[in-house]
C-alpha positions as a Markdown table, in Angstrom:
| # | Residue | x | y | z |
|---|---|---|---|---|
| 1 | Met | 92.7 | 101.0 | 110.9 |
| 2 | Asn | 94.4 | 104.1 | 110.9 |
| 3 | Pro | 95.1 | 106.1 | 107.0 |
| 4 | Leu | 98.2 | 107.5 | 108.4 |
| 5 | Glu | 99.8 | 103.6 | 108.6 |
| 6 | Met | 98.7 | 102.4 | 105.3 |
| 7 | Ser | 99.6 | 102.4 | 101.7 |
| 8 | Gly | 97.7 | 105.0 | 99.1 |
| 9 | Leu | 96.2 | 102.1 | 97.7 |
| 10 | Glu | 95.2 | 100.3 | 100.8 |
| 11 | Leu | 94.0 | 103.4 | 101.9 |
| 12 | Leu | 92.0 | 103.9 | 98.6 |
| 13 | Arg | 90.3 | 100.3 | 98.8 |
| 14 | Ala | 89.3 | 100.8 | 101.9 |
| 15 | Ala | 87.6 | 104.3 | 100.8 |
| 16 | Val | 86.3 | 101.7 | 97.7 |
| 17 | Ser | 84.8 | 99.3 | 100.3 |
| 18 | Gly | 83.3 | 102.1 | 102.6 |
| 19 | Asp | 85.3 | 100.8 | 105.5 |
| 20 | Leu | 87.0 | 104.1 | 105.9 |
| 21 | Pro | 84.5 | 107.7 | 105.4 |
| 22 | Arg | 83.5 | 109.4 | 102.5 |
| 23 | Ser | 85.8 | 112.5 | 101.6 |
| 24 | Ser | 83.8 | 115.9 | 102.4 |
| 25 | Met | 85.3 | 117.4 | 98.5 |
| 26 | Ala | 83.2 | 113.8 | 97.4 |
| 27 | Glu | 80.0 | 115.0 | 98.1 |
| 28 | Thr | 80.7 | 118.8 | 97.0 |
| 29 | Ile | 81.4 | 117.6 | 94.0 |
| 30 | Pro | 79.1 | 113.9 | 93.9 |
| 31 | Met | 82.0 | 111.3 | 93.2 |
| 32 | Trp | 82.2 | 108.2 | 93.9 |
| 33 | Phe | 85.2 | 105.3 | 93.0 |
| 34 | Thr | 84.4 | 102.4 | 91.1 |
| 35 | Glu | 87.2 | 101.2 | 90.2 |
| 36 | Val | 91.4 | 101.3 | 91.9 |
| 37 | Asp | 94.8 | 100.1 | 90.7 |
| 38 | Pro | 98.4 | 100.3 | 91.3 |
| 39 | Gly | 98.6 | 103.3 | 89.1 |
| 40 | Tyr | 95.1 | 103.3 | 88.4 |
| 41 | Val | 91.6 | 105.3 | 89.0 |
| 42 | Lys | 88.5 | 104.7 | 88.2 |
| 43 | Met | 85.1 | 107.4 | 89.5 |
| 44 | Thr | 81.7 | 107.6 | 88.5 |
| 45 | Ala | 80.8 | 112.0 | 89.0 |
| 46 | Arg | 77.1 | 113.8 | 88.8 |
| 47 | Ala | 77.4 | 117.4 | 88.4 |
| 48 | Gly | 73.4 | 119.0 | 89.6 |
| 49 | Ser | 72.1 | 123.0 | 89.6 |
| 50 | Gln | 74.3 | 123.9 | 92.4 |
| 51 | His | 77.5 | 123.5 | 90.0 |
| 52 | Leu | 76.0 | 125.8 | 88.1 |
| 53 | Asn | 77.9 | 128.8 | 85.9 |
| 54 | Pro | 76.1 | 131.9 | 85.4 |
| 55 | Leu | 75.2 | 131.2 | 82.2 |
| 56 | Gly | 72.9 | 127.6 | 83.1 |
| 57 | Gly | 76.4 | 125.7 | 82.0 |
| 58 | Val | 77.8 | 123.3 | 84.4 |
| 59 | His | 81.1 | 125.5 | 85.6 |
| 60 | Gly | 84.3 | 124.6 | 85.4 |
| 61 | Gly | 85.8 | 124.2 | 88.0 |
| 62 | Phe | 83.6 | 120.5 | 88.5 |
| 63 | Ala | 85.5 | 118.6 | 86.0 |
| 64 | Ala | 89.2 | 120.4 | 86.4 |
| 65 | Thr | 88.1 | 119.3 | 90.4 |
| 66 | Ile | 87.3 | 115.8 | 89.3 |
| 67 | Leu | 89.7 | 115.7 | 87.4 |
| 68 | Asp | 92.2 | 116.9 | 90.2 |
| 69 | Ser | 90.6 | 113.8 | 92.1 |
| 70 | Val | 91.2 | 111.1 | 89.7 |
| 71 | Thr | 95.4 | 111.9 | 88.6 |
| 72 | Gly | 95.9 | 112.7 | 92.3 |
| 73 | Cys | 94.4 | 109.4 | 93.2 |
| 74 | Ala | 96.4 | 107.9 | 90.7 |
| 75 | Val | 99.7 | 108.8 | 91.7 |
| 76 | His | 98.5 | 107.7 | 95.9 |
| 77 | Ser | 97.6 | 104.5 | 94.7 |
| 78 | Met | 101.2 | 104.1 | 93.9 |
| 79 | Leu | 102.7 | 105.3 | 96.9 |
| 80 | Glu | 103.7 | 104.0 | 101.1 |
| 81 | Ala | 102.5 | 103.9 | 103.9 |
| 82 | Gly | 103.5 | 107.5 | 105.6 |
| 83 | Val | 104.5 | 109.5 | 102.1 |
| 84 | Gly | 101.9 | 112.7 | 101.3 |
| 85 | Tyr | 101.1 | 114.5 | 98.0 |
| 86 | Gly | 99.7 | 117.1 | 97.0 |
| 87 | Thr | 99.3 | 118.5 | 93.4 |
| 88 | Ile | 101.1 | 121.6 | 92.1 |
| 89 | Asp | 100.6 | 121.6 | 88.4 |
| 90 | Leu | 97.3 | 120.8 | 87.2 |
| 91 | Gln | 96.7 | 121.6 | 83.4 |
| 92 | Val | 92.8 | 121.1 | 82.0 |
| 93 | Lys | 91.7 | 121.4 | 78.9 |
| 94 | Met | 87.5 | 121.5 | 78.6 |
| 95 | Leu | 86.2 | 119.9 | 75.2 |
| 96 | Arg | 82.5 | 120.1 | 75.6 |
| 97 | Pro | 80.3 | 120.6 | 77.9 |
| 98 | Val | 80.1 | 118.3 | 80.9 |
| 99 | Pro | 76.2 | 117.6 | 81.3 |
| 100 | Arg | 73.7 | 118.1 | 84.0 |
| 101 | Asp | 71.9 | 115.3 | 86.5 |
| 102 | Gln | 74.0 | 112.4 | 84.0 |
| 103 | Asp | 77.0 | 110.2 | 84.9 |
| 104 | Val | 79.6 | 111.3 | 84.0 |
| 105 | Val | 83.5 | 108.6 | 84.3 |
| 106 | Ala | 86.7 | 109.4 | 84.6 |
| 107 | Glu | 90.1 | 108.6 | 85.0 |
| 108 | Gly | 93.4 | 108.9 | 85.9 |
| 109 | Arg | 96.6 | 107.1 | 84.8 |
| 110 | Thr | 100.3 | 107.2 | 86.6 |
| 111 | Val | 103.1 | 108.3 | 84.1 |
| 112 | His | 105.8 | 108.4 | 86.0 |
| 113 | Val | 106.9 | 108.3 | 90.0 |
| 114 | Ser | 110.3 | 109.8 | 91.2 |
| 115 | Arg | 111.8 | 110.1 | 94.6 |
| 116 | Asn | 109.8 | 113.7 | 95.0 |
| 117 | Ile | 107.9 | 113.7 | 92.1 |
| 118 | Ala | 105.0 | 111.7 | 90.1 |
| 119 | Thr | 103.0 | 113.0 | 87.1 |
| 120 | Ser | 99.8 | 111.8 | 86.7 |
| 121 | Glu | 97.6 | 111.8 | 83.5 |
| 122 | Gly | 93.0 | 112.3 | 83.3 |
| 123 | Thr | 89.8 | 111.9 | 81.4 |
| 124 | Leu | 87.0 | 112.9 | 81.6 |
| 125 | Lys | 84.3 | 111.5 | 79.6 |
| 126 | Ser | 79.9 | 111.1 | 79.4 |
| 127 | Leu | 78.2 | 107.4 | 79.3 |
| 128 | Asp | 78.9 | 107.1 | 75.8 |
| 129 | Gly | 82.6 | 107.4 | 75.2 |
| 130 | Lys | 82.6 | 111.2 | 74.5 |
| 131 | Leu | 85.8 | 113.0 | 75.6 |
| 132 | Leu | 84.8 | 116.1 | 77.6 |
| 133 | Ala | 87.9 | 116.7 | 79.2 |
| 134 | Thr | 91.7 | 115.6 | 79.7 |
| 135 | Ala | 94.2 | 116.4 | 82.2 |
| 136 | Thr | 97.7 | 116.4 | 83.0 |
| 137 | Ala | 98.9 | 117.1 | 87.0 |
| 138 | Thr | 102.1 | 116.8 | 88.9 |
| 139 | Cys | 102.1 | 116.6 | 92.6 |
| 140 | Phe | 105.1 | 116.4 | 95.4 |
| 141 | Leu | 105.9 | 113.8 | 97.3 |
| 142 | Lys | 105.7 | 114.0 | 101.2 |
| 143 | Arg | 108.1 | 111.5 | 102.9 |
| 144 | Gly | 108.7 | 111.6 | 106.5 |
């Protein structure tokens, strides 16, 4: 199974099924795919004591990293084999503190894909549905 020969959707689904190894970032920021469809990605994540800021709250980079992952993966799910992408802009709005030692749910949706640019949006929520953070992302697309 060669990831470079797979469409974005095929690659993400292989990651969900365990046919491809987890990324190292998914170990640093514990996050797991729970759903992958064209233009849509859902993940679960959990902040631990290693993700705290000096004041004892979950660092904002935790939420930003998860939102970067779901918005980028939503874009990736729309790309054909051999097309790469990278985030060039990520705007995150922190609305509530991210809870420690509790699962949170992140969802990303593709908004627009053109030849060279794609946009997406994401949300991070507590298990009881409270909105913790939102994001919009712009990705460049690298074709051939």
